[in-house]
N, CA, C and O atoms as a printed pandas DataFrame, in Angstrom:
     atom_number atom_name residue_name chain_id  residue_number  x_coord  y_coord  z_coord
0              1         N          MET        A               1 -154.458    8.244  115.706
1              2        CA          MET        A               1 -155.875    8.495  115.760
2              3         C          MET        A               1 -156.185    9.573  116.797
3              4         O          MET        A               1 -157.037   10.432  116.567
4              5         N          MET        A               2 -155.507    9.529  117.914
5              6        CA          MET        A               2 -155.743   10.519  118.965
6              7         C          MET        A               2 -155.297   11.907  118.510
7              8         O          MET        A               2 -155.936   12.908  118.832
8              9         N          ASN        A               3 -154.196   11.958  117.758
9             10        CA          ASN        A               3 -153.730   13.254  117.257
10            11         C          ASN        A               3 -154.761   13.866  116.324
11            12         O          ASN        A               3 -155.000   15.073  116.357
12            13         N          PHE        A               4 -155.369   13.031  115.490
13            14        CA          PHE        A               4 -156.388   13.515  114.571
14            15         C          PHE        A               4 -157.576   14.085  115.331
15            16         O          PHE        A               4 -158.087   15.148  114.977
16            17         N          LEU        A               5 -158.022   13.385  116.377
17            18        CA          LEU        A               5 -159.149   13.876  117.172
18            19         C          LEU        A               5 -158.794   15.170  117.899
19            20         O          LEU        A               5 -159.618   16.079  118.009
20            21         N          ASP        A               6 -157.565   15.242  118.392
21            22        CA          ASP        A               6 -157.121   16.454  119.066
22            23         C          ASP        A               6 -157.105   17.628  118.086
23            24         O          ASP        A               6 -157.521   18.735  118.427
24            25         N          ASP        A               7 -156.625   17.380  116.875
25            26        CA          ASP        A               7 -156.604   18.430  115.858
26            27         C          ASP        A               7 -158.011   18.854  115.478
27            28         O          ASP        A               7 -158.279   20.038  115.277
28            29         N          LEU        A               8 -158.906   17.885  115.381
29            30        CA          LEU        A               8 -160.277   18.180  114.997
30            31         C          LEU        A               8 -160.997   18.983  116.082
31            32         O          LEU        A               8 -161.687   19.958  115.783
32            33         N          LEU        A               9 -160.836   18.577  117.325
33            34        CA          LEU        A               9 -161.499   19.265  118.424
34            35         C          LEU        A               9 -160.808   20.584  118.768
35            36         O          LEU        A               9 -161.457   21.549  119.173
36            37         N          GLY        A              10 -159.501   20.615  118.604
37            38        CA          GLY        A              10 -158.748   21.828  118.913
38            39         C          GLY        A              10 -158.952   22.921  117.889
39            40         O          GLY        A              10 -158.690   24.088  118.176
40            41         N          GLY        A              11 -159.412   22.574  116.706
41            42        CA          GLY        A              11 -159.681   23.579  115.691
42            43         C          GLY        A              11 -158.438   24.091  114.989
43            44         O          GLY        A              11 -158.355   25.283  114.695
44            45         N          TRP        A              12 -157.477   23.235  114.714
45            46        CA          TRP        A              12 -156.261   23.666  114.030
46            47         C          TRP        A              12 -156.535   23.839  112.547
47            48         O          TRP        A              12 -157.158   22.984  111.918
48            49         N          LYS        A              13 -156.068   24.946  111.995
49            50        CA          LYS        A              13 -156.242   25.244  110.578
50            51         C          LYS        A              13 -154.872   25.492  109.959
51            52         O          LYS        A              13 -154.069   26.250  110.502
52            53         N          GLU        A              14 -154.611   24.864  108.839
53            54        CA          GLU        A              14 -153.308   25.030  108.190
54            55         C          GLU        A              14 -153.291   26.344  107.421
55            56         O          GLU        A              14 -154.156   26.598  106.583
56            57         N          THR        A              15 -152.294   27.176  107.716
57            58        CA          THR        A              15 -152.166   28.441  107.008
58            59         C          THR        A              15 -151.221   28.325  105.830
59            60         O          THR        A              15 -151.399   28.994  104.812
60            61         N          ARG        A              16 -150.208   27.469  105.970
61            62        CA          ARG        A              16 -149.228   27.301  104.905
62            63         C          ARG        A              16 -148.511   25.977  105.090
63            64         O          ARG        A              16 -148.263   25.544  106.216
64            65         N          ALA        A              17 -148.181   25.339  103.980
65            66        CA          ALA        A              17 -147.338   24.144  104.013
66            67         C          ALA        A              17 -146.191   24.396  103.051
67            68         O          ALA        A              17 -146.392   24.521  101.844
68            69         N          ILE        A              18 -144.991   24.468  103.597
69            70        CA          ILE        A              18 -143.832   24.790  102.767
70            71         C          ILE        A              18 -142.587   24.133  103.345
71            72         O          ILE        A              18 -142.418   24.065  104.562
72            73         N          GLN        A              19 -141.723   23.652  102.469
73            74        CA          GLN        A              19 -140.422   23.084  102.826
74            75         C          GLN        A              19 -140.504   21.992  103.882
75            76         O          GLN        A              19 -139.634   21.897  104.747
76            77         N          GLY        A              20 -141.540   21.169  103.816
77            78        CA          GLY        A              20 -141.636   20.023  104.707
78            79         C          GLY        A              20 -142.291   20.291  106.047
79            80         O          GLY        A              20 -142.285   19.426  106.923
80            81         N          PHE        A              21 -142.859   21.481  106.221
81            82        CA          PHE        A              21 -143.512   21.814  107.479
82            83         C          PHE        A              21 -144.895   22.373  107.209
83            84         O          PHE        A              21 -145.117   23.071  106.220
84            85         N          SER        A              22 -145.821   22.056  108.102
85            86        CA          SER        A              22 -147.172   22.585  108.036
86            87         C          SER        A              22 -147.318   23.609  109.155
87            88         O          SER        A              22 -147.130   23.286  110.328
88            89         N          TYR        A              23 -147.653   24.836  108.793
89            90        CA          TYR        A              23 -147.827   25.912  109.758
90            91         C          TYR        A              23 -149.312   26.016  110.070
91            92         O          TYR        A              23 -150.123   26.254  109.176
92            93         N          GLN        A              24 -149.669   25.838  111.338
93            94        CA          GLN        A              24 -151.069   25.750  111.718
94            95         C          GLN        A              24 -151.405   26.735  112.831
95            96         O          GLN        A              24 -150.572   27.059  113.678
96            97         N          VAL        A              25 -152.657   27.202  112.803
97            98        CA          VAL        A              25 -153.150   28.144  113.804
98            99         C          VAL        A              25 -154.407   27.558  114.431
99           100         O          VAL        A              25 -155.270   27.037  113.725
100          101         N          ALA        A              26 -154.513   27.642  115.746
101          102        CA          ALA        A              26 -155.696   27.159  116.454
102          103         C          ALA        A              26 -156.736   28.275  116.530
103          104         O          ALA        A              26 -156.452   29.432  116.222
104          105         N          ARG        A              27 -157.922   27.910  116.939
105          106        CA          ARG        A              27 -159.006   28.894  117.078
106          107         C          ARG        A              27 -158.675   29.973  118.097
107          108         O          ARG        A              27 -159.055   31.133  117.939
108          109         N          ASP        A              28 -157.964   29.578  119.136
109          110        CA          ASP        A              28 -157.626   30.539  120.180
110          111         C          ASP        A              28 -156.369   31.350  119.869
111          112         O          ASP        A              28 -155.930   32.137  120.708
112          113         N          GLY        A              29 -155.781   31.178  118.683
113          114        CA          GLY        A              29 -154.642   31.982  118.266
114          115         C          GLY        A              29 -153.290   31.338  118.469
115          116         O          GLY        A              29 -152.274   31.907  118.071
116          117         N          ARG        A              30 -153.251   30.155  119.083
117          118        CA          ARG        A              30 -151.965   29.482  119.261
118          119         C          ARG        A              30 -151.435   29.040  117.899
119          120         O          ARG        A              30 -152.207   28.751  116.985
120          121         N          ARG        A              31 -150.127   28.991  117.777
121          122        CA          ARG        A              31 -149.490   28.567  116.529
122          123         C          ARG        A              31 -148.619   27.350  116.779
123          124         O          ARG        A              31 -148.065   27.178  117.865
124          125         N          ARG        A              32 -148.504   26.498  115.748
125          126        CA          ARG        A              32 -147.604   25.360  115.854
126          127         C          ARG        A              32 -147.071   25.020  114.464
127          128         O          ARG        A              32 -147.671   25.350  113.441
128          129         N          ILE        A              33 -145.926   24.351  114.470
129          130        CA          ILE        A              33 -145.306   23.886  113.235
130          131         C          ILE        A              33 -145.220   22.372  113.321
131          132         O          ILE        A              33 -144.627   21.828  114.253
132          133         N          VAL        A              34 -145.814   21.692  112.346
133          134        CA          VAL        A              34 -145.854   20.231  112.339
134          135         C          VAL        A              34 -145.070   19.730  111.132
135          136         O          VAL        A              34 -145.345   20.157  110.011
136          137         N          PRO        A              35 -144.097   18.831  111.329
137          138        CA          PRO        A              35 -143.377   18.275  110.180
138          139         C          PRO        A              35 -144.300   17.404  109.322
139          140         O          PRO        A              35 -145.123   16.654  109.848
140          141         N          ILE        A              36 -144.158   17.509  108.019
141          142        CA          ILE        A              36 -144.936   16.697  107.093
142          143         C          ILE        A              36 -144.232   15.358  106.935
143          144         O          ILE        A              36 -143.033   15.313  106.658
144          145         N          GLU        A              37 -144.970   14.272  107.109
145          146        CA          GLU        A              37 -144.380   12.935  107.015
146          147         C          GLU        A              37 -143.957   12.636  105.583
147          148         O          GLU        A              37 -144.593   13.089  104.631
148          149         N          ASP        A              38 -142.894   11.882  105.441
149          150        CA          ASP        A              38 -142.363   11.414  104.160
150          151         C          ASP        A              38 -141.970   12.551  103.225
151          152         O          ASP        A              38 -142.015   12.392  102.005
152          153         N          TYR        A              39 -141.591   13.683  103.779
153          154        CA          TYR        A              39 -141.089   14.772  102.950
154          155         C          TYR        A              39 -139.588   14.573  102.802
155          156         O          TYR        A              39 -138.897   14.279  103.777
156          157         N          GLY        A              40 -139.090   14.732  101.597
157          158        CA          GLY        A              40 -137.694   14.412  101.297
158          159         C          GLY        A              40 -136.680   15.173  102.123
159          160         O          GLY        A              40 -136.140   14.632  103.088
160          161         N          ARG        A              41 -136.414   16.399  101.771
161          162        CA          ARG        A              41 -135.405   17.192  102.466
162          163         C          ARG        A              41 -136.069   18.411  103.080
163          164         O          ARG        A              41 -136.559   19.285  102.364
164          165         N          ARG        A              42 -136.087   18.470  104.385
165          166        CA          ARG        A              42 -136.675   19.614  105.078
166          167         C          ARG        A              42 -135.615   20.684  105.308
167          168         O          ARG        A              42 -134.428   20.394  105.453
168          169         N          THR        A              43 -136.072   21.896  105.335
169          170        CA          THR        A              43 -135.201   22.991  105.764
170          171         C          THR        A              43 -135.537   23.283  107.228
171          172         O          THR        A              43 -136.304   22.549  107.852
172          173         N          SER        A              44 -134.978   24.328  107.757
173          174        CA          SER        A              44 -135.306   24.667  109.141
174          175         C          SER        A              44 -136.660   25.387  109.171
175          176         O          SER        A              44 -136.965   26.153  108.257
176          177         N          PRO        A              45 -137.461   25.156  110.188
177          178        CA          PRO        A              45 -138.765   25.816  110.261
178          179         C          PRO        A              45 -138.613   27.319  110.528
179          180         O          PRO        A              45 -137.604   27.762  111.078
180          181         N          ASP        A              46 -139.588   28.064  110.147
181          182        CA          ASP        A              46 -139.578   29.514  110.321
182          183         C          ASP        A              46 -139.984   29.854  111.749
183          184         O          ASP        A              46 -141.172   29.963  112.054
184          185         N          ALA        A              47 -139.005   30.019  112.613
185          186        CA          ALA        A              47 -139.273   30.257  114.041
186          187         C          ALA        A              47 -139.886   31.631  114.273
187          188         O          ALA        A              47 -140.595   31.825  115.260
188          189         N          GLU        A              48 -139.631   32.582  113.392
189          190        CA          GLU        A              48 -140.204   33.919  113.556
190          191         C          GLU        A              48 -141.732   33.871  113.485
191          192         O          GLU        A              48 -142.411   34.668  114.133
192          193         N          TRP        A              49 -142.269   32.939  112.698
193          194        CA          TRP        A              49 -143.723   32.813  112.583
194          195         C          TRP        A              49 -144.342   32.419  113.920
195          196         O          TRP        A              49 -145.430   32.885  114.259
196          197         N          LEU        A              50 -143.654   31.561  114.686
197          198        CA          LEU        A              50 -144.173   31.180  116.002
198          199         C          LEU        A              50 -144.264   32.378  116.938
199          200         O          LEU        A              50 -145.207   32.489  117.722
200          201         N          LEU        A              51 -143.289   33.268  116.856
201          202        CA          LEU        A              51 -143.257   34.413  117.769
202          203         C          LEU        A              51 -144.172   35.550  117.326
203          204         O          LEU        A              51 -144.919   36.099  118.136
204          205         N          THR        A              52 -144.118   35.906  116.043
205          206        CA          THR        A              52 -144.808   37.111  115.582
206          207         C          THR        A              52 -146.030   36.836  114.724
207          208         O          THR        A              52 -146.907   37.694  114.620
208          209         N          GLY        A              53 -146.113   35.668  114.107
209          210        CA          GLY        A              53 -147.222   35.377  113.208
210          211         C          GLY        A              53 -146.964   35.819  111.788
211          212         O          GLY        A              53 -147.843   35.702  110.935
212          213         N          GLN        A              54 -145.761   36.331  111.516
213          214        CA          GLN        A              54 -145.391   36.748  110.167
214          215         C          GLN        A              54 -144.294   35.832  109.657
215          216         O          GLN        A              54 -143.359   35.494  110.383
216          217         N          PHE        A              55 -144.423   35.435  108.398
217          218        CA          PHE        A              55 -143.395   34.607  107.789
218          219         C          PHE        A              55 -142.217   35.473  107.371
219          220         O          PHE        A              55 -142.384   36.636  107.005
220          221         N          GLU        A              56 -141.028   34.893  107.430
221          222        CA          GLU        A              56 -139.816   35.621  107.083
222          223         C          GLU        A              56 -139.851   36.085  105.631
223          224         O          GLU        A              56 -139.446   37.209  105.336
224          225         N          ASP        A              57 -140.326   35.241  104.722
225          226        CA          ASP        A              57 -140.323   35.638  103.319
226          227         C          ASP        A              57 -141.304   36.772  103.042
227          228         O          ASP        A              57 -141.073   37.561  102.125
228          229         N          GLU        A              58 -142.395   36.880  103.806
229          230        CA          GLU        A              58 -143.310   38.002  103.648
230          231         C          GLU        A              58 -142.662   39.302  104.108
231          232         O          GLU        A              58 -142.855   40.353  103.498
232          233         N          ARG        A              59 -141.894   39.220  105.188
233          234        CA          ARG        A              59 -141.198   40.416  105.680
234          235         C          ARG        A              59 -140.157   40.877  104.673
235          236         O          ARG        A              59 -140.016   42.074  104.423
236          237         N          MET        A              60 -139.428   39.929  104.097
237          238        CA          MET        A              60 -138.421   40.278  103.100
238          239         C          MET        A              60 -139.073   40.842  101.839
239          240         O          MET        A              60 -138.549   41.776  101.233
240          241         N          GLN        A              61 -140.210   40.279  101.445
241          242        CA          GLN        A              61 -140.908   40.772  100.260
242          243         C          GLN        A              61 -141.381   42.210  100.480
243          244         O          GLN        A              61 -141.278   43.039   99.575
244          245         N          ARG        A              62 -141.894   42.509  101.661
245          246        CA          ARG        A              62 -142.339   43.857  101.964
246          247         C          ARG        A              62 -141.159   44.826  102.004
247          248         O          ARG        A              62 -141.274   45.977  101.583
248          249         N          ARG        A              63 -140.037   44.352  102.508
249          250        CA          ARG        A              63 -138.857   45.210  102.625
250          251         C          ARG        A              63 -138.288   45.585  101.258
251          252         O          ARG        A              63 -137.867   46.722  101.047
252          253         N          PHE        A              64 -138.276   44.627  100.333
253          254        CA          PHE        A              64 -137.676   44.868   99.027
254          255         C          PHE        A              64 -138.719   45.015   97.925
255          256         O          PHE        A              64 -138.404   44.798   96.755
256          257         N          ARG        A              65 -139.942   45.375   98.265
257          258        CA          ARG        A              65 -141.020   45.492   97.282
258          259         C          ARG        A              65 -140.688   46.516   96.203
259          260         O          ARG        A              65 -140.914   46.258   95.020
260          261         N          ASP        A              66 -140.159   47.663   96.585
261          262        CA          ASP        A              66 -139.902   48.736   95.629
262          263         C          ASP        A              66 -138.468   48.746   95.108
263          264         O          ASP        A              66 -138.044   49.714   94.478
264          265         N          TYR        A              67 -137.730   47.689   95.364
265          266        CA          TYR        A              67 -136.350   47.619   94.893
266          267         C          TYR        A              67 -136.365   47.411   93.388
267          268         O          TYR        A              67 -137.023   46.502   92.881
268          269         N          ASN        A              68 -135.640   48.255   92.686
269          270        CA          ASN        A              68 -135.630   48.204   91.230
270          271         C          ASN        A              68 -134.186   48.211   90.767
271          272         O          ASN        A              68 -133.466   49.188   90.974
272          273         N          LEU        A              69 -133.771   47.148   90.154
273          274        CA          LEU        A              69 -132.386   47.026   89.715
274          275         C          LEU        A              69 -132.069   48.010   88.597
275          276         O          LEU        A              69 -130.958   48.537   88.539
276          277         N          ALA        A              70 -133.018   48.264   87.717
277          278        CA          ALA        A              70 -132.802   49.207   86.620
278          279         C          ALA        A              70 -132.600   50.619   87.162
279          280         O          ALA        A              70 -131.754   51.358   86.658
280          281         N          ALA        A              71 -133.364   51.000   88.178
281          282        CA          ALA        A              71 -133.208   52.332   88.761
282          283         C          ALA        A              71 -131.851   52.471   89.435
283          284         O          ALA        A              71 -131.226   53.529   89.365
284          285         N          LYS        A              72 -131.397   51.420   90.082
285          286        CA          LYS        A              72 -130.070   51.469   90.715
286          287         C          LYS        A              72 -128.983   51.647   89.660
287          288         O          LYS        A              72 -128.050   52.426   89.851
288          289         N          ALA        A              73 -129.105   50.923   88.546
289          290        CA          ALA        A              73 -128.112   51.036   87.479
290          291         C          ALA        A              73 -128.141   52.436   86.863
291          292         O          ALA        A              73 -127.090   52.994   86.548
292          293         N          ARG        A              74 -129.319   52.999   86.692
293          294        CA          ARG        A              74 -129.453   54.341   86.126
294          295         C          ARG        A              74 -128.794   55.372   87.037
295          296         O          ARG        A              74 -128.082   56.257   86.563
296          297         N          LYS        A              75 -129.027   55.260   88.334
297          298        CA          LYS        A              75 -128.405   56.195   89.276
298          299         C          LYS        A              75 -126.886   56.076   89.251
299          300         O          LYS        A              75 -126.173   57.077   89.318
300          301         N          ARG        A              76 -126.402   54.843   89.154
301          302        CA          ARG        A              76 -124.964   54.617   89.098
302          303         C          ARG        A              76 -124.368   55.266   87.848
303          304         O          ARG        A              76 -123.296   55.867   87.905
304          305         N          MET        A              77 -125.074   55.139   86.714
305          306        CA          MET        A              77 -124.596   55.743   85.470
306          307         C          MET        A              77 -124.602   57.274   85.566
307          308         O          MET        A              77 -123.688   57.930   85.065
308          309         N          GLU        A              78 -125.626   57.842   86.207
309          310        CA          GLU        A              78 -125.688   59.293   86.370
310          311         C          GLU        A              78 -124.541   59.790   87.233
311          312         O          GLU        A              78 -123.955   60.831   86.937
312          313         N          ARG        A              79 -124.211   59.067   88.293
313          314        CA          ARG        A              79 -123.096   59.452   89.152
314          315         C          ARG        A              79 -121.779   59.417   88.392
315          316         O          ARG        A              79 -120.937   60.301   88.550
316          317         N          LYS        A              80 -121.607   58.386   87.564
317          318        CA          LYS        A              80 -120.372   58.282   86.785
318          319         C          LYS        A              80 -120.270   59.420   85.778
319          320         O          LYS        A              80 -119.195   59.984   85.576
320          321         N          SER        A              81 -121.391   59.756   85.147
321          322        CA          SER        A              81 -121.351   60.827   84.150
322          323         C          SER        A              81 -121.084   62.175   84.816
323          324         O          SER        A              81 -120.414   63.022   84.224
324          325         N          ARG        A              82 -121.587   62.396   86.027
325          326        CA          ARG        A              82 -121.303   63.641   86.737
326          327         C          ARG        A              82 -119.818   63.748   87.082
327          328         O          ARG        A              82 -119.240   64.834   87.044
328          329         N          ARG        A              83 -119.216   62.627   87.414
329          330        CA          ARG        A              83 -117.783   62.641   87.742
330          331         C          ARG        A              83 -116.935   62.988   86.528
331          332         O          ARG        A              83 -115.945   63.710   86.650
332          333         N          THR        A              84 -117.305   62.490   85.380
333          334        CA          THR        A              84 -116.498   62.743   84.182
334          335         C          THR        A              84 -116.744   64.126   83.617
335          336         O          THR        A              84 -115.892   64.631   82.887
336          337         N          GLU        A              85 -117.881   64.776   83.920
337          338        CA          GLU        A              85 -118.194   66.094   83.398
338          339         C          GLU        A              85 -117.610   67.217   84.243
339          340         O          GLU        A              85 -117.778   68.383   83.884
340          341         N          THR        A              86 -116.949   66.930   85.320
341          342        CA          THR        A              86 -116.378   67.978   86.160
342          343         C          THR        A              86 -115.272   68.664   85.389
343          344         O          THR        A              86 -114.452   68.006   84.749
344          345         N          PRO        A              87 -115.246   69.976   85.448
345          346        CA          PRO        A              87 -114.221   70.704   84.675
346          347         C          PRO        A              87 -112.827   70.415   85.226
347          348         O          PRO        A              87 -112.621   70.296   86.434
348          349         N          THR        A              88 -111.907   70.310   84.321
349          350        CA          THR        A              88 -110.510   70.093   84.727
350          351         C          THR        A              88 -109.793   71.431   84.738
351          352         O          THR        A              88 -110.112   72.324   83.953
352          353         N          LEU        A              89 -108.848   71.562   85.608
353          354        CA          LEU        A              89 -108.089   72.802   85.695
354          355         C          LEU        A              89 -107.080   72.859   84.565
355          356         O          LEU        A              89 -106.386   71.881   84.288
356          357         N          GLN        A              90 -107.003   74.011   83.915
357          358        CA          GLN        A              90 -106.029   74.192   82.847
358          359         C          GLN        A              90 -105.031   75.255   83.293
359          360         O          GLN        A              90 -105.416   76.333   83.747
360          361         N          TRP        A              91 -103.782   74.947   83.162
361          362        CA          TRP        A              91 -102.735   75.879   83.581
362          363         C          TRP        A              91 -102.438   76.837   82.452
363          364         O          TRP        A              91 -102.295   76.424   81.302
364          365         N          GLN        A              92 -102.345   78.107   82.769
365          366        CA          GLN        A              92 -102.044   79.106   81.745
366          367         C          GLN        A              92 -100.662   79.669   81.934
367          368         O          GLN        A              92 -100.234   80.527   81.162
């Protein structure tokens, strides 16, 4: 009951609940990670969020946003075709 009152008065707002943890931000900008009760299998909490305020999966999504597997395969095929089109020396 006291935790509930502290949360209510402290102004904690849940930003995300994932993998058995609730990520919360206070009005003054403090961050905390609270385990969700009766959650089956938890993973490790995202410690980077406590330090920077950014989730690891958001950083990875931004990093690989423009990654295109088809473009990589096309470039690989172009490189292979350039290698095979090189003129061979003919002895006279």
